[in-house]
C-alpha positions in Angstrom: 0.2 0.0 0.0 1.7 3.6 -1.0 1.5 5.4 1.9 1.1 9.3 1.3 2.0 12.5 4.1 0.6 15.6 3.8 2.2 18.5 5.1 -0.1 19.5 8.4 0.9 15.9 8.3 -2.0 13.6 7.3 -1.5 9.9 7.1 -4.6 8.1 5.1 -5.4 4.7 5.6 -8.5 2.9 6.0 -11.7 4.4 7.7 -13.9 2.1 9.8 -16.3 -0.6 8.1 -19.0 1.4 10.4 -20.5 4.4 9.4 -17.6 6.8 10.6 -16.5 9.8 8.3 -14.0 11.6 8.4 -10.5 11.7 10.5 -9.7 8.6 13.1 -9.5 9.9 17.0 -8.5 7.6 19.3 -12.0 7.5 20.9 -13.3 6.4 17.8 -10.7 3.4 17.4 -11.1 2.5 21.2 -14.8 2.5 20.6 -14.1 0.6 17.6 -11.7 -1.5 19.0 -14.3 -2.6 22.3 -17.2 -3.8 19.2 -15.3 -5.9 17.5 -11.9 -7.9 19.2 -12.4 -11.4 18.6 -10.9 -12.2 22.8 -13.8 -9.2 23.3 -16.2 -11.6 21.5 -14.3 -14.3 23.0 -14.5 -13.1 26.7 -18.4 -12.2 26.0 -18.7 -15.5 24.4 -17.3 -16.9 28.4 -19.3 -15.2 29.9 -22.5 -16.4 28.0 -20.8 -19.7 28.1 -20.3 -19.6 32.1 -24.1 -18.4 32.0 -25.2 -22.2 30.3 -23.5 -23.6 33.2 -25.3 -21.4 35.5 -28.5 -23.1 34.9 -26.8 -26.9 33.8 -26.1 -26.8 37.6 -30.2 -25.2 38.9 -31.0 -28.3 36.4 -30.3 -30.5 38.6 -32.7 -29.3 41.6 -35.2 -29.7 39.9 -37.3 -32.4 38.6 -35.9 -35.2 36.6 -38.2 -37.5 34.2 -36.8 -40.1 32.0 -39.1 -42.7 29.9 -37.6 -46.8 29.6 -39.4 -49.4 27.3 -37.7 -52.8 26.8 -39.1 -55.8 24.5 -37.1 -59.0 24.7 -37.3 -62.8 23.1 -36.2 -65.5 25.9 -35.7 -68.1 23.8 -36.4 -71.9 26.1 -36.1 -75.3 25.6 -37.7 -76.8 29.1 -37.4 -80.7 30.0 -39.3 -82.0 33.2 -38.3 -85.1 33.9 -40.5 -87.8 33.9 -40.3 -88.8 37.5 -42.5 -85.2 38.1 -45.2 -87.4 36.3 -45.2 -90.0 38.7 -45.5 -87.1 41.1 -49.0 -85.3 39.9 -51.9 -85.6 39.7 -53.4 -86.9 36.6 -55.6 -83.9 35.9 -52.2 -80.9 35.7 -50.4 -83.9 33.4 -51.7 -81.3 30.7 -50.7 -78.8 32.5 -47.1 -79.9 31.9 -47.8 -81.3 28.1 -48.2 -77.3 27.7 -45.3 -75.6 29.9 -43.0 -78.4 28.3 -44.4 -77.0 25.1 -43.0 -73.8 25.6 -40.5 -72.7 23.6 -40.2 -68.9 23.9 -41.6 -66.4 26.3 -42.1 -62.7 24.4 -41.6 -60.0 27.6 -42.7 -56.4 27.6 -42.6 -52.8 29.7 -42.9 -50.0 29.5 -41.5 -47.7 32.2 -41.3 -43.3 33.8 -39.2 -42.5 36.0 -39.6 -39.2 38.6 -36.8 -38.2 40.5 -36.4 -34.7 42.8 -34.0 -33.5 45.3 -34.9 -33.1 48.6 -32.0 -31.6 50.2 -28.4 -31.3 48.9 -25.3 -28.9 50.2 -23.1 -29.8 47.6 -26.5 -28.2 45.7 -26.4 -25.0 47.2 -23.1 -24.5 47.4 -22.1 -25.5 44.1 -25.3 -23.2 41.9 -23.7 -19.9 44.1 -20.2 -21.3 42.9 -21.3 -21.5 39.8 -23.2 -18.1 39.9 -20.6 -16.3 40.7 -17.6 -17.9 38.4 -19.9 -15.5 35.8 -19.6 -13.0 37.8 -15.8 -13.8 37.6 -15.7 -13.9 33.6 -17.2 -10.6 33.2 -14.9 -9.5 35.8 -12.0 -11.0 33.4 -13.8 -9.3 30.0 -14.1 -5.8 32.1 -10.0 -6.8 32.1 -9.7 -7.6 28.1 -11.3 -4.6 27.5 -8.3 -2.3 29.8 -5.5 -4.2 28.4 -7.0 -3.9 24.6 -7.9 -0.2 24.7 -3.8 0.2 26.2 -2.2 -1.8 23.1 -4.8 0.3 20.9 -3.8 3.7 22.8 -0.4 3.2 22.8 0.0 1.6 19.1 -1.9 5.0 18.5 0.4 7.5 19.7 2.8 5.2 18.4 1.6 6.0 15.3 0.8 10.2 15.8 4.9 9.5 17.4 5.9 8.5 14.3 4.1 10.6 12.2 5.3 13.5 13.6 9.0 12.6 13.3 8.1 12.0 9.2 6.6 15.8 9.7 10.3 16.8 11.5 12.0 15.0 8.5 10.3 16.2 5.6 10.8 20.2 7.3 14.2 19.7 7.2 14.7 17.9 4.1 12.4 21.5 2.7 15.0 23.8 4.7 17.8 22.6 3.7 16.3 22.4 -0.5 15.9 26.1 0.0 19.6 26.5 1.2 20.9 24.0 -1.5 18.7 26.7 -3.7 21.2 29.1 -2.1 24.2 26.9 -1.4 24.5 26.3 -5.0 24.3 30.2 -6.5 26.8 30.6 -4.0 29.1 28.3 -5.2 28.8 29.5 -8.3 30.3 32.6 -7.9 33.1 30.5 -6.3 32.2 31.7 -2.7 32.3 28.3 -0.9 34.0 25.2 -1.3 32.3 22.3 -3.6 33.0 19.5 -0.9 30.4 21.8 1.5 27.9 21.3 -1.4 28.4 18.2 -1.2 28.4 17.4 2.2 24.9 19.2 2.0 23.7 16.3 -0.2 25.0 14.3 1.3 22.9 15.7 4.5 19.5 15.9 2.0 20.2 12.0 1.2 20.3 10.8 3.9 17.1 12.7 5.7 15.5 10.6 2.1 16.7 7.1 3.6 15.8 8.3 7.4 12.0 9.8 5.4 11.6 5.7 3.8 12.1 4.6 6.1 9.7 6.3 8.8 7.1 5.8 6.2 7.8 2.3 6.3 7.4 2.0 9.6 4.4 3.9 9.9 2.8 1.4 7.6 3.5 -1.8 9.4 2.4 0.4 12.7 -1.0 0.8 10.9 -1.3 -2.7 10.0 -0.8 -3.8 13.4 -3.8 -1.4 14.8 -5.9 -2.8 12.0 -5.1 -6.4 13.5 -5.6 -5.1 16.2 -8.4 -3.3 16.2 -11.3 -6.0 14.3 -11.1 -4.7 11.1 -10.6 -5.8 7.9 -7.0 -5.6 6.2 -8.8 -4.1 3.2 -10.5 -1.0 5.5 -8.7 1.8 6.2 -7.8 4.3 8.8 -7.9 8.5 8.7 -5.1 10.2 11.5 -4.6 14.1 11.5 -0.9 13.9 13.8 -0.9 18.0 13.7 -4.3 18.6 15.1 -2.8 16.6 18.4 0.1 18.7 18.5 -1.7 22.0 18.0 -4.6 20.5 20.4 -2.2 19.3 22.7 -4.7 19.9 25.9 -1.5 20.8 29.3 -4.2 20.2 32.2 -2.9 18.4 34.3 -5.2 14.4 35.0 -6.6 13.9 38.1 -6.5 10.1 38.8 -7.7 8.9 42.2 -6.0 5.3 43.5 -9.0 3.2 44.5 -7.8 0.2 44.7 -11.8 -1.6 44.4 -11.6 -0.1 40.6 -9.3 -2.0 39.1 -9.7 -4.3 37.4 -7.4 -7.5 38.0 -7.8 -6.7 42.0 -10.9 -7.5 40.9 -10.7 -10.8 39.2 -7.9 -11.8 42.5 -11.3 -11.0 45.3 -13.7 -12.2 43.2 -11.0 -15.7 43.1 -10.9 -15.8 46.5 -14.9 -16.2 47.0 -15.2 -19.0 44.6 -11.6 -20.8 46.4 -14.1 -20.0 49.5 -16.6 -21.4 47.9 -14.7 -24.3 46.7 -13.8 -25.3 50.2 -17.6 -25.0 51.4 -18.0 -27.8 48.2 -15.5 -30.1 49.8 -17.4 -29.4 53.3 -21.0 -29.9 51.8 -19.7 -33.2 51.7 -20.2 -34.4 55.5 -24.0 -33.5 54.9 -26.9 -36.0 53.6 -28.4 -35.8 50.4 -32.1 -36.3 50.6 -34.7 -36.9 47.2 -37.8 -37.8 45.6 -38.2 -40.7 43.5 -41.9 -42.3 41.3 -41.9 -45.2 39.4 -44.7 -45.8 37.1 -44.3 -49.2 35.3 -46.4 -51.5 32.7 -45.2 -54.9 31.9 -46.5 -57.7 30.1 -45.0 -61.7 29.7 -47.0 -63.9 26.5 -45.8 -66.3 24.6 -47.1 -64.9 21.8 -45.5 -61.8 19.7 -49.8 -60.1 20.7 -48.7 -58.5 24.1 -52.1 -57.9 25.1 -52.2 -58.1 28.6 -50.1 -55.6 30.6 -49.8 -55.4 35.1 -48.8 -52.0 36.5 -46.2 -51.8 38.9 -46.2 -48.2 40.7 -43.5 -47.1 43.1 -42.3 -44.0 45.1 -40.5 -43.5 48.6 -37.5 -41.3 49.7 -34.0 -41.8 49.2 -31.4 -40.7 51.3 -27.2 -41.0 51.1 -25.4 -40.7 54.5 -22.2 -40.4 54.3 -20.0 -42.5 57.0 -16.6 -43.2 56.6 -14.0 -42.2 53.4 -10.8 -42.7 55.0 -9.6 -39.0 55.3 -10.6 -38.8 51.3 -13.0 -36.1 52.4 -10.4 -34.1 55.0 -7.2 -34.5 52.9 -9.9 -32.5 49.5 -11.0 -29.4 52.2 -7.3 -29.1 53.8 -6.5 -28.3 49.5 -8.9 -26.4 49.8 -7.5 -23.7 52.1 -4.1 -24.0 50.7 -5.3 -22.8 47.3 -7.4 -20.1 49.0 -4.2 -18.7 51.9 -2.0 -19.1 48.2 -4.2 -16.9 46.5 -4.5 -14.3 49.6 -0.9 -14.5 49.7 -1.1 -13.3 45.5 -4.1 -10.4 46.1 -1.8 -8.9 48.8 1.6 -8.8 46.7 -1.2 -7.5 43.7 -2.2 -4.4 46.5 1.0 -3.9 46.9 2.3 -3.5 43.3 -1.0 -2.1 42.2 -0.5 0.8 44.5 3.0 1.4 43.6 2.3 1.0 40.0 0.4 4.4 40.6 2.9 5.5 42.2 5.4 5.5 39.5 2.9 6.8 37.2 2.1 9.6 38.8 5.3 10.4 38.8 6.2 9.9 35.4 2.9 11.5 34.4 4.1 15.1 36.5 7.8 14.4 35.7 6.7 14.5 32.1 4.7 17.8 31.9 7.0 19.6 34.0 9.3 18.7 30.8 6.9 19.8 28.5 7.4 22.7 29.6 10.8 23.4 29.1 10.5 21.6 25.8 8.1 23.7 24.7 11.2 27.0 25.8 13.7 24.9 24.2 11.8 24.5 20.8 11.1 28.8 21.0 14.0 29.3 21.6 15.7 26.9 19.0 13.5 28.5 15.7 14.4 31.8 17.3 18.3 31.4 16.4 17.4 29.7 13.4 15.8 32.1 12.0 18.5 34.9 13.0 21.2 32.6 11.6 19.1 32.5 7.9 19.5 36.3 8.0 22.9 36.0 8.2 24.0 33.5 6.4 22.5 35.4 3.3 24.1 38.5 4.6 26.9 36.3 4.0 27.8 36.7 8.1 28.0 32.7 8.5 28.8 30.2 6.8 27.3 27.1 5.3 28.4 25.2 8.8 26.2 27.5 10.6 23.4 26.9 8.9 23.3 22.8 8.7 24.3 23.3 12.5 21.8 25.4 13.2 19.4 23.4 10.7 19.8 20.6 12.9 19.8 21.5 16.7 15.7 23.4 16.4 14.4 20.4 14.1 15.7 18.3 16.9 14.0 20.9 19.4 10.9 20.9 17.1 10.7 17.2 17.3 11.9 16.8 21.3 9.1 19.0 22.4 6.9 16.8 19.7 7.8 13.3 21.3 7.8 14.9 24.9 3.6 16.1 23.6 4.0 12.1 23.4 5.2 11.2 26.9 2.7 13.0 28.4 0.9 10.6 26.1 2.0 7.3 27.3 2.4 8.3 30.0 -1.4 9.2 30.9 -2.4 6.0 29.7 -0.6 4.3 32.5 -1.7 6.9 35.3 -5.1 5.6 33.8 -4.4 1.8 33.9 -3.2 2.0 37.8 -6.3 3.3 38.6 -8.5 1.3 36.1 -10.0 4.3 34.2 -8.8 3.7 30.7 -12.4 4.2 29.4 -11.8 7.4 29.3 -10.0 7.2 26.7 -13.2 5.8 25.1 -15.0 9.7 25.2 -10.9 11.5 23.8 -11.2 13.2 20.6 
């Protein structure tokens, strides 16, 4: 893809497939990513999956109905000893003959079984655990959203940083082009040496190579942003870097550290709740389980294929299961659950310390970046005045070409340093928002 950059620097890539027009600010990009990111879609599916898991466990406490039906043919070979015939009255011998002639029996049965759980501590605790698991996935989705916002914002600011570097290089090439024209005329009048002109050409060529390198880096960064945001490869993003600098708000942001609002900490606390439930679930195996059941069964037996006589055998009752002795298995399972809970508590304490340090460091970094921005702004204004004075002196013959090249480099470096310092302020702002759990504010950034 060919990249064209204008002055002020405007880089045209794909805008989103949704109804967005004009330039792509950070807020638009973040909102698009939150809607189309594959990781966020996966997180939403995990929440839905946890909901179905909760329904599955809930169903175990509701009536369970099972139907059954069977049909079989039993093959017989009945051999009645002659001694039996001598032991029975004459009137019953025909019956024995009928029995001896039976070579098969047809058996059919249909039934319905209903069970209803009345009491199970494991069921109660399991249902509570499933609910907390769903809540955990909701928190993890929030954490994934903040991680995505951080990546998108960092990638966005990296792209702006490269675009501003490109602008600096293009300005340098434009200034050196004008100086080269003056140097050519001066050389033709034998006022400077040919080596001075060649030195200027070498500088311009090096800057052209740098320009191509930065343009390629911008293209790569834009493609990364598209992949990160779930955009099709042939979509476009439009970024205008110049208003980003000119409209920069130097008002310090205010952020209050409340660890309960940080998704990573919220996830650990919810995980601690689930571990407590796991301990209760292990203890629940000590309790009995009571269920009611009913069986409604019809069966038929016949020596012929036709089953026309059915017998009903309904049964209702209660089933009670009482755990008595498991050789210490339940106690060992409980101890494992308790140890896992204690381990997680250590992780929570450590995370609390790390998050507190992260907030302190990000606050310090942000304040330092804002202070340096004032210094860089003053330095840029000073470098611009010196540059204008040196150019005027060169035209009047009071400054050498080497002086012009040096001051041009210093001026552009001061200008670039100021621009990059603004980027540092914005990246440090990302860190402080992340450390306070407020990264979603960037979704409203213009």
